[in-house]
ZABATI-822479 format. One record per atom (N, C-alpha, C): residue number from 1; atom name; x negated, y, z negated. Coordinates in nm, 3 decimals. Example, Ala and Ser with C-alpha at 12.3 -4.5 7.8 and 13.67 -1.06 7.14 Angstrom:
(1,N,(-1.319,-0.569,-0.780))
(1,CA,(-1.230,-0.450,-0.780))
(1,C,(-1.320,-0.330,-0.780))
(2,N,(-1.285,-0.225,-0.708))
(2,CA,(-1.367,-0.106,-0.714))
(2,C,(-1.290,0.003,-0.787))
END
This chain:
(1,N,(-0.779,-3.937,-3.410))
(1,CA,(-0.920,-3.926,-3.438))
(1,C,(-0.949,-3.928,-3.588))
(2,N,(-0.860,-3.871,-3.668))
(2,CA,(-0.882,-3.873,-3.812))
(2,C,(-0.861,-4.013,-3.867))
(3,N,(-0.939,-4.048,-3.969))
(3,CA,(-0.916,-4.174,-4.037))
(3,C,(-0.781,-4.167,-4.110))
(4,N,(-0.732,-4.282,-4.149))
(4,CA,(-0.601,-4.288,-4.214))
(4,C,(-0.595,-4.202,-4.340))
(5,N,(-0.699,-4.209,-4.422))
(5,CA,(-0.702,-4.131,-4.547))
(5,C,(-0.704,-3.980,-4.519))
(6,N,(-0.785,-3.940,-4.423))
(6,CA,(-0.794,-3.797,-4.391))
(6,C,(-0.666,-3.750,-4.323))
(7,N,(-0.606,-3.835,-4.242))
(7,CA,(-0.479,-3.799,-4.177))
(7,C,(-0.372,-3.772,-4.282))
(8,N,(-0.374,-3.845,-4.392))
(8,CA,(-0.281,-3.820,-4.502))
(8,C,(-0.306,-3.680,-4.560))
(9,N,(-0.434,-3.643,-4.573))
(9,CA,(-0.466,-3.509,-4.623))
(9,C,(-0.421,-3.401,-4.524))
(10,N,(-0.437,-3.428,-4.395))
(10,CA,(-0.392,-3.332,-4.293))
(10,C,(-0.241,-3.314,-4.303))
(11,N,(-0.168,-3.425,-4.314))
(11,CA,(-0.022,-3.416,-4.326))
(11,C,(0.018,-3.339,-4.451))
(12,N,(-0.054,-3.360,-4.560))
(12,CA,(-0.026,-3.289,-4.685))
(12,C,(-0.050,-3.139,-4.666))
(13,N,(-0.159,-3.104,-4.599))
(13,CA,(-0.186,-2.962,-4.572))
(13,C,(-0.077,-2.900,-4.488))
(14,N,(-0.039,-2.969,-4.382))
(14,CA,(0.064,-2.915,-4.293))
(14,C,(0.198,-2.897,-4.364))
(15,N,(0.226,-2.982,-4.462))
(15,CA,(0.352,-2.969,-4.537))
(15,C,(0.352,-2.846,-4.627))
(16,N,(0.233,-2.794,-4.659))
(16,CA,(0.223,-2.677,-4.747))
(16,C,(0.226,-2.545,-4.671))
(17,N,(0.207,-2.552,-4.539))
(17,CA,(0.203,-2.431,-4.458))
(17,C,(0.319,-2.432,-4.360))
(18,N,(0.411,-2.338,-4.371))
(18,CA,(0.524,-2.335,-4.277))
(18,C,(0.480,-2.307,-4.133))
(19,N,(0.369,-2.237,-4.117))
(19,CA,(0.313,-2.211,-3.985))
(19,C,(0.185,-2.294,-3.974))
(20,N,(0.181,-2.389,-3.881))
(20,CA,(0.070,-2.484,-3.871))
(20,C,(-0.064,-2.414,-3.854))
(21,N,(-0.066,-2.304,-3.785))
(21,CA,(-0.190,-2.229,-3.762))
(21,C,(-0.258,-2.192,-3.894))
(22,N,(-0.180,-2.171,-3.998))
(22,CA,(-0.236,-2.129,-4.127))
(22,C,(-0.317,-2.239,-4.195))
(23,N,(-0.303,-2.362,-4.149))
(23,CA,(-0.380,-2.474,-4.204))
(23,C,(-0.509,-2.498,-4.125))
(24,N,(-0.539,-2.411,-4.032))
(24,CA,(-0.652,-2.432,-3.942))
(24,C,(-0.785,-2.451,-4.014))
(25,N,(-0.820,-2.363,-4.104))
(25,CA,(-0.952,-2.371,-4.168))
(25,C,(-0.966,-2.499,-4.251))
(26,N,(-0.872,-2.533,-4.338))
(26,CA,(-0.891,-2.658,-4.413))
(26,C,(-0.891,-2.782,-4.322))
(27,N,(-0.817,-2.779,-4.213))
(27,CA,(-0.817,-2.894,-4.122))
(27,C,(-0.949,-2.900,-4.045))
(28,N,(-1.004,-2.784,-4.009))
(28,CA,(-1.136,-2.783,-3.945))
(28,C,(-1.243,-2.840,-4.039))
(29,N,(-1.233,-2.807,-4.168))
(29,CA,(-1.327,-2.862,-4.265))
(29,C,(-1.316,-3.014,-4.271))
(30,N,(-1.194,-3.065,-4.267))
(30,CA,(-1.175,-3.210,-4.267))
(30,C,(-1.231,-3.272,-4.139))
(31,N,(-1.212,-3.204,-4.027))
(31,CA,(-1.265,-3.255,-3.900))
(31,C,(-1.417,-3.259,-3.903))
(32,N,(-1.476,-3.155,-3.957))
(32,CA,(-1.622,-3.152,-3.968))
(32,C,(-1.672,-3.266,-4.057))
(33,N,(-1.602,-3.288,-4.166))
(33,CA,(-1.636,-3.397,-4.257))
(33,C,(-1.627,-3.532,-4.186))
(34,N,(-1.524,-3.551,-4.107))
(34,CA,(-1.503,-3.676,-4.035))
(34,C,(-1.609,-3.700,-3.928))
(35,N,(-1.668,-3.593,-3.876))
(35,CA,(-1.762,-3.605,-3.765))
(35,C,(-1.906,-3.581,-3.809))
(36,N,(-1.944,-3.634,-3.922))
(36,CA,(-2.082,-3.629,-3.969))
(36,C,(-2.137,-3.487,-3.984))
(37,N,(-2.049,-3.394,-4.026))
(37,CA,(-2.095,-3.261,-4.062))
(37,C,(-2.099,-3.157,-3.952))
(38,N,(-2.033,-3.185,-3.839))
(38,CA,(-2.032,-3.084,-3.733))
(38,C,(-1.908,-3.099,-3.648))
(39,N,(-1.882,-2.995,-3.567))
(39,CA,(-1.762,-2.993,-3.483))
(39,C,(-1.801,-3.000,-3.336))
(40,N,(-1.743,-3.096,-3.266))
(40,CA,(-1.760,-3.102,-3.121))
(40,C,(-1.640,-3.035,-3.056))
(41,N,(-1.648,-3.012,-2.926))
(41,CA,(-1.535,-2.953,-2.856))
(41,C,(-1.414,-3.047,-2.863))
(42,N,(-1.441,-3.178,-2.859))
(42,CA,(-1.332,-3.275,-2.869))
(42,C,(-1.259,-3.264,-3.003))
(43,N,(-1.335,-3.250,-3.111))
(43,CA,(-1.273,-3.235,-3.242))
(43,C,(-1.198,-3.103,-3.253))
(44,N,(-1.256,-2.996,-3.198))
(44,CA,(-1.188,-2.867,-3.204))
(44,C,(-1.058,-2.872,-3.124))
(45,N,(-1.058,-2.941,-3.010))
(45,CA,(-0.935,-2.955,-2.932))
(45,C,(-0.831,-3.034,-3.010))
(46,N,(-0.875,-3.138,-3.080))
(46,CA,(-0.783,-3.219,-3.161))
(46,C,(-0.717,-3.132,-3.269))
(47,N,(-0.797,-3.050,-3.336))
(47,CA,(-0.744,-2.961,-3.440))
(47,C,(-0.652,-2.856,-3.376))
(48,N,(-0.689,-2.806,-3.260))
(48,CA,(-0.605,-2.708,-3.190))
(48,C,(-0.468,-2.768,-3.161))
(49,N,(-0.466,-2.893,-3.117))
(49,CA,(-0.338,-2.961,-3.089))
(49,C,(-0.255,-2.975,-3.216))
(50,N,(-0.319,-3.013,-3.325))
(50,CA,(-0.248,-3.031,-3.452))
(50,C,(-0.191,-2.899,-3.501))
(51,N,(-0.270,-2.793,-3.491))
(51,CA,(-0.228,-2.662,-3.543))
(51,C,(-0.149,-2.580,-3.441))
(52,N,(-0.133,-2.636,-3.322))
(52,CA,(-0.055,-2.571,-3.216))
(52,C,(-0.109,-2.432,-3.182))
(53,N,(-0.241,-2.428,-3.159))
(53,CA,(-0.309,-2.305,-3.118))
(53,C,(-0.400,-2.338,-3.000))
(54,N,(-0.438,-2.237,-2.922))
(54,CA,(-0.531,-2.263,-2.811))
(54,C,(-0.670,-2.301,-2.863))
(55,N,(-0.742,-2.378,-2.783))
(55,CA,(-0.879,-2.415,-2.818))
(55,C,(-0.965,-2.291,-2.841))
(56,N,(-0.945,-2.187,-2.763))
(56,CA,(-1.025,-2.064,-2.780))
(56,C,(-1.006,-2.002,-2.918))
(57,N,(-0.887,-2.016,-2.976))
(57,CA,(-0.863,-1.965,-3.111))
(57,C,(-0.946,-2.046,-3.212))
(58,N,(-0.945,-2.177,-3.198))
(58,CA,(-1.021,-2.264,-3.289))
(58,C,(-1.171,-2.233,-3.274))
(59,N,(-1.218,-2.218,-3.151))
(59,CA,(-1.359,-2.185,-3.129))
(59,C,(-1.395,-2.051,-3.193))
(60,N,(-1.305,-1.954,-3.185))
(60,CA,(-1.328,-1.825,-3.248))
(60,C,(-1.344,-1.837,-3.398))
(61,N,(-1.259,-1.916,-3.460))
(61,CA,(-1.268,-1.937,-3.605))
(61,C,(-1.397,-2.013,-3.639))
(62,N,(-1.426,-2.118,-3.564))
(62,CA,(-1.543,-2.202,-3.592))
(62,C,(-1.675,-2.126,-3.574))
(63,N,(-1.677,-2.030,-3.483))
(63,CA,(-1.800,-1.953,-3.462))
(63,C,(-1.809,-1.833,-3.556))
(64,N,(-1.698,-1.790,-3.613))
(64,CA,(-1.698,-1.676,-3.704))
(64,C,(-1.749,-1.715,-3.843))
(65,N,(-1.703,-1.828,-3.893))
(65,CA,(-1.738,-1.869,-4.029))
(65,C,(-1.863,-1.956,-4.029))
(66,N,(-1.956,-1.922,-4.119))
(66,CA,(-2.085,-1.993,-4.123))
(66,C,(-2.075,-2.135,-4.179))
(67,N,(-1.963,-2.171,-4.238))
(67,CA,(-1.950,-2.306,-4.295))
(67,C,(-1.926,-2.411,-4.187))
(68,N,(-1.899,-2.367,-4.065))
(68,CA,(-1.877,-2.461,-3.956))
(68,C,(-2.004,-2.472,-3.872))
(69,N,(-2.038,-2.595,-3.839))
(69,CA,(-2.157,-2.619,-3.759))
(69,C,(-2.117,-2.676,-3.624))
(70,N,(-2.176,-2.621,-3.518))
(70,CA,(-2.143,-2.663,-3.383))
(70,C,(-2.252,-2.749,-3.321))
(71,N,(-2.352,-2.783,-3.400))
(71,CA,(-2.449,-2.883,-3.357))
(71,C,(-2.479,-2.973,-3.475))
(72,N,(-2.516,-3.096,-3.443))
(72,CA,(-2.535,-3.199,-3.546))
(72,C,(-2.644,-3.157,-3.646))
(73,N,(-2.609,-3.155,-3.774))
(73,CA,(-2.711,-3.127,-3.876))
(73,C,(-2.788,-3.255,-3.910))
(74,N,(-2.895,-3.239,-3.985))
(74,CA,(-2.967,-3.355,-4.034))
(74,C,(-2.884,-3.428,-4.138))
(75,N,(-2.926,-3.547,-4.171))
(75,CA,(-2.859,-3.623,-4.276))
(75,C,(-2.855,-3.541,-4.405))
(76,N,(-2.962,-3.466,-4.429))
(76,CA,(-2.968,-3.374,-4.543))
(76,C,(-2.981,-3.233,-4.488))
(77,N,(-2.872,-3.157,-4.499))
(77,CA,(-2.868,-3.021,-4.445))
(77,C,(-2.900,-2.923,-4.557))
(78,N,(-3.015,-2.856,-4.547))
(78,CA,(-3.062,-2.763,-4.649))
(78,C,(-3.025,-2.621,-4.609))
(79,N,(-2.943,-2.557,-4.691))
(79,CA,(-2.906,-2.417,-4.669))
(79,C,(-2.980,-2.334,-4.774))
(80,N,(-3.068,-2.248,-4.728))
(80,CA,(-3.151,-2.168,-4.817))
(80,C,(-3.105,-2.024,-4.812))
(81,N,(-3.071,-1.969,-4.927))
(81,CA,(-3.022,-1.832,-4.935))
(81,C,(-3.138,-1.734,-4.928))
(82,N,(-3.123,-1.633,-4.840))
(82,CA,(-3.225,-1.529,-4.829))
(82,C,(-3.165,-1.389,-4.843))
(83,N,(-3.051,-1.378,-4.912))
(83,CA,(-2.995,-1.246,-4.935))
(83,C,(-3.081,-1.173,-5.039))
(84,N,(-3.052,-1.047,-5.063))
(84,CA,(-3.138,-0.963,-5.146))
(84,C,(-3.166,-1.024,-5.285))
(85,N,(-3.066,-1.065,-5.363))
(85,CA,(-3.100,-1.119,-5.496))
(85,C,(-3.192,-1.241,-5.489))
(86,N,(-3.169,-1.330,-5.393))
(86,CA,(-3.256,-1.447,-5.379))
(86,C,(-3.395,-1.407,-5.331))
(87,N,(-3.401,-1.312,-5.237))
(87,CA,(-3.531,-1.267,-5.186))
(87,C,(-3.616,-1.204,-5.294))
(88,N,(-3.552,-1.132,-5.386))
(88,CA,(-3.626,-1.065,-5.493))
(88,C,(-3.698,-1.163,-5.585))
(89,N,(-3.650,-1.288,-5.588))
(89,CA,(-3.712,-1.388,-5.675))
(89,C,(-3.768,-1.506,-5.596))
(90,N,(-3.796,-1.485,-5.467))
(90,CA,(-3.868,-1.587,-5.391))
(90,C,(-3.790,-1.662,-5.285))
(91,N,(-3.673,-1.616,-5.248))
(91,CA,(-3.591,-1.687,-5.148))
(91,C,(-3.657,-1.698,-5.012))
(92,N,(-3.718,-1.589,-4.968))
(92,CA,(-3.785,-1.592,-4.836))
(92,C,(-3.904,-1.686,-4.840))
(93,N,(-3.982,-1.678,-4.947))
(93,CA,(-4.097,-1.768,-4.962))
(93,C,(-4.051,-1.914,-4.971))
(94,N,(-3.938,-1.938,-5.036))
(94,CA,(-3.885,-2.073,-5.046))
(94,C,(-3.846,-2.126,-4.909))
(95,N,(-3.783,-2.042,-4.828))
(95,CA,(-3.748,-2.083,-4.692))
(95,C,(-3.873,-2.116,-4.612))
(96,N,(-3.972,-2.028,-4.618))
(96,CA,(-4.097,-2.052,-4.544))
(96,C,(-4.166,-2.178,-4.592))
(97,N,(-4.167,-2.201,-4.723))
(97,CA,(-4.227,-2.322,-4.779))
(97,C,(-4.155,-2.447,-4.728))
(98,N,(-4.023,-2.442,-4.726))
(98,CA,(-3.942,-2.556,-4.680))
(98,C,(-3.967,-2.583,-4.532))
(99,N,(-3.976,-2.476,-4.453))
(99,CA,(-4.004,-2.493,-4.310))
(99,C,(-4.140,-2.560,-4.290))
(100,N,(-4.240,-2.519,-4.366))
(100,CA,(-4.373,-2.580,-4.354))
(100,C,(-4.372,-2.725,-4.399))
(101,N,(-4.303,-2.753,-4.510))
(101,CA,(-4.299,-2.891,-4.562))
(101,C,(-4.235,-2.986,-4.462))
(102,N,(-4.127,-2.941,-4.398))
(102,CA,(-4.054,-3.027,-4.305))
(102,C,(-4.101,-3.010,-4.160))
(103,N,(-4.191,-2.913,-4.137))
(103,CA,(-4.247,-2.888,-4.005))
(103,C,(-4.139,-2.853,-3.901))
(104,N,(-4.039,-2.777,-3.946))
(104,CA,(-3.934,-2.724,-3.857))
(104,C,(-3.899,-2.583,-3.903))
(105,N,(-3.836,-2.509,-3.816))
(105,CA,(-3.787,-2.375,-3.851))
(105,C,(-3.638,-2.382,-3.881))
(106,N,(-3.589,-2.281,-3.951))
(106,CA,(-3.445,-2.270,-3.979))
(106,C,(-3.370,-2.277,-3.846))
(107,N,(-3.259,-2.348,-3.848))
(107,CA,(-3.180,-2.367,-3.727))
(107,C,(-3.216,-2.494,-3.652))
(108,N,(-3.311,-2.569,-3.705))
(108,CA,(-3.356,-2.691,-3.637))
(108,C,(-3.345,-2.813,-3.728))
(109,N,(-3.362,-2.929,-3.666))
(109,CA,(-3.352,-3.058,-3.734))
(109,C,(-3.481,-3.135,-3.709))
(110,N,(-3.526,-3.209,-3.810))
(110,CA,(-3.646,-3.291,-3.793))
(110,C,(-3.621,-3.395,-3.684))
(111,N,(-3.729,-3.440,-3.621))
(111,CA,(-3.715,-3.534,-3.509))
(111,C,(-3.649,-3.665,-3.549))
(112,N,(-3.662,-3.703,-3.676))
(112,CA,(-3.598,-3.827,-3.722))
(112,C,(-3.452,-3.807,-3.762))
(113,N,(-3.404,-3.681,-3.754))
(113,CA,(-3.264,-3.652,-3.786))
(113,C,(-3.233,-3.651,-3.934))
(114,N,(-3.334,-3.658,-4.018))
(114,CA,(-3.311,-3.665,-4.163))
(114,C,(-3.282,-3.529,-4.226))
(115,N,(-3.351,-3.424,-4.181))
(115,CA,(-3.338,-3.292,-4.245))
(115,C,(-3.311,-3.184,-4.142))
(116,N,(-3.227,-3.089,-4.182))
(116,CA,(-3.210,-2.966,-4.105))
(116,C,(-3.212,-2.851,-4.205))
(117,N,(-3.253,-2.735,-4.157))
(117,CA,(-3.262,-2.617,-4.242))
(117,C,(-3.176,-2.507,-4.180))
(118,N,(-3.105,-2.437,-4.267))
(118,CA,(-3.026,-2.323,-4.223))
(118,C,(-3.051,-2.208,-4.320))
(119,N,(-3.084,-2.092,-4.265))
(119,CA,(-3.099,-1.972,-4.348))
(119,C,(-2.961,-1.914,-4.371))
(120,N,(-2.927,-1.889,-4.497))
(120,CA,(-2.795,-1.838,-4.532))
(120,C,(-2.806,-1.698,-4.590))
(121,N,(-2.703,-1.618,-4.564))
(121,CA,(-2.702,-1.481,-4.613))
(121,C,(-2.668,-1.475,-4.762))
(122,N,(-2.572,-1.553,-4.808))
(122,CA,(-2.537,-1.552,-4.950))
(122,C,(-2.464,-1.681,-4.986))
(123,N,(-2.509,-1.745,-5.091))
(123,CA,(-2.444,-1.866,-5.140))
(123,C,(-2.359,-1.839,-5.263))
(124,N,(-2.357,-1.715,-5.308))
(124,CA,(-2.273,-1.678,-5.421))
(124,C,(-2.327,-1.724,-5.556))
(125,N,(-2.456,-1.747,-5.564))
(125,CA,(-2.516,-1.790,-5.690))
(125,C,(-2.627,-1.693,-5.731))
(126,N,(-2.599,-1.564,-5.717))
(126,CA,(-2.699,-1.459,-5.736))
(126,C,(-2.761,-1.459,-5.876))
(127,N,(-2.685,-1.495,-5.976))
(127,CA,(-2.738,-1.495,-6.113))
(127,C,(-2.839,-1.606,-6.135))
(128,N,(-2.842,-1.703,-6.044))
(128,CA,(-2.929,-1.819,-6.060))
(128,C,(-3.019,-1.835,-5.937))
(129,N,(-3.060,-1.723,-5.881))
(129,CA,(-3.140,-1.722,-5.759))
(129,C,(-3.283,-1.769,-5.787))
(130,N,(-3.349,-1.819,-5.683))
(130,CA,(-3.300,-1.849,-5.550))
(130,C,(-3.218,-1.979,-5.549))
(131,N,(-3.117,-1.979,-5.464))
(131,CA,(-3.024,-2.092,-5.459))
(131,C,(-3.029,-2.159,-5.322))
(132,N,(-3.000,-2.288,-5.324))
(132,CA,(-2.988,-2.364,-5.200))
(132,C,(-2.868,-2.456,-5.211))
(133,N,(-2.822,-2.503,-5.097))
(133,CA,(-2.722,-2.609,-5.095))
(133,C,(-2.780,-2.722,-5.012))
(134,N,(-2.772,-2.844,-5.064))
(134,CA,(-2.809,-2.963,-4.989))
(134,C,(-2.679,-3.038,-4.964))
(135,N,(-2.638,-3.041,-4.838))
(135,CA,(-2.508,-3.093,-4.799))
(135,C,(-2.400,-3.016,-4.874))
(136,N,(-2.343,-3.070,-4.978))
(136,CA,(-2.239,-2.998,-5.054))
(136,C,(-2.283,-2.967,-5.198))
(137,N,(-2.408,-2.996,-5.232))
(137,CA,(-2.456,-2.981,-5.370))
(137,C,(-2.541,-2.856,-5.388))
(138,N,(-2.500,-2.770,-5.483))
(138,CA,(-2.575,-2.649,-5.514))
(138,C,(-2.694,-2.683,-5.602))
(139,N,(-2.805,-2.611,-5.578))
(139,CA,(-2.923,-2.618,-5.663))
(139,C,(-2.964,-2.474,-5.688))
(140,N,(-2.990,-2.443,-5.813))
(140,CA,(-3.017,-2.305,-5.851))
(140,C,(-3.157,-2.292,-5.909))
(141,N,(-3.209,-2.170,-5.906))
(141,CA,(-3.343,-2.137,-5.954))
(141,C,(-3.446,-2.235,-5.895))
(142,N,(-3.441,-2.248,-5.764))
(142,CA,(-3.527,-2.343,-5.694))
(142,C,(-3.662,-2.278,-5.666))
(143,N,(-3.766,-2.345,-5.707))
(143,CA,(-3.903,-2.303,-5.680))
(143,C,(-3.958,-2.392,-5.568))
(144,N,(-4.070,-2.354,-5.508))
(144,CA,(-4.130,-2.443,-5.410))
(144,C,(-4.159,-2.583,-5.466))
(145,N,(-4.205,-2.592,-5.591))
(145,CA,(-4.229,-2.724,-5.651))
(145,C,(-4.100,-2.804,-5.665))
(146,N,(-3.993,-2.737,-5.708))
(146,CA,(-3.864,-2.806,-5.720))
(146,C,(-3.814,-2.851,-5.583))
(147,N,(-3.837,-2.768,-5.482))
(147,CA,(-3.796,-2.805,-5.346))
(147,C,(-3.874,-2.927,-5.299))
(148,N,(-4.004,-2.929,-5.325))
(148,CA,(-4.085,-3.046,-5.286))
(148,C,(-4.033,-3.173,-5.351))
(149,N,(-4.004,-3.166,-5.480))
(149,CA,(-3.954,-3.284,-5.552))
(149,C,(-3.819,-3.327,-5.496))
(150,N,(-3.732,-3.231,-5.469))
(150,CA,(-3.600,-3.261,-5.414))
(150,C,(-3.611,-3.329,-5.278))
(151,N,(-3.694,-3.273,-5.191))
(151,CA,(-3.712,-3.333,-5.057))
(151,C,(-3.771,-3.473,-5.069))
(152,N,(-3.869,-3.490,-5.156))
(152,CA,(-3.928,-3.622,-5.175))
(152,C,(-3.827,-3.724,-5.225))
(153,N,(-3.739,-3.681,-5.316))
(153,CA,(-3.632,-3.770,-5.365))
(153,C,(-3.535,-3.807,-5.254))
(154,N,(-3.500,-3.710,-5.170))
(154,CA,(-3.406,-3.735,-5.061))
(154,C,(-3.467,-3.829,-4.957))
(155,N,(-3.596,-3.823,-4.939))
(155,CA,(-3.662,-3.910,-4.842))
(155,C,(-3.656,-4.058,-4.882))
(156,N,(-3.640,-4.082,-5.013))
(156,CA,(-3.640,-4.222,-5.061))
(156,C,(-3.511,-4.292,-5.035))
END
């Protein structure tokens, strides 16, 4: 299921871990990357086979960590931090503004599949709050105006 290039990365990871199970998280990240940003049961079974663990173990890991998605995200997945430092400087208002602009709530995807929103507990950018991640790119000190401009740019 992995592309040739990613399979090389998987083999490299497995060579660094004497116990295959210990490579589970980085291999799950690669699987998610290969499958347009989310994990299906088929992909989780594939990773379980590679790491020589039961599917239930992989599902437990995938549901525990927030970086794994079990449903298809939008082309542009917006993660908005609403932990205390971000909330103190407008994180909750930013989330609400983003939901209104895209006409969806956190946890959902626009009907055209372009955008999805996820409320996050902490993105680790407290000194530069409020923070968001768009796919893999961090954006800091985001205001509603900055969010509007960012979404408009992504739409183009």
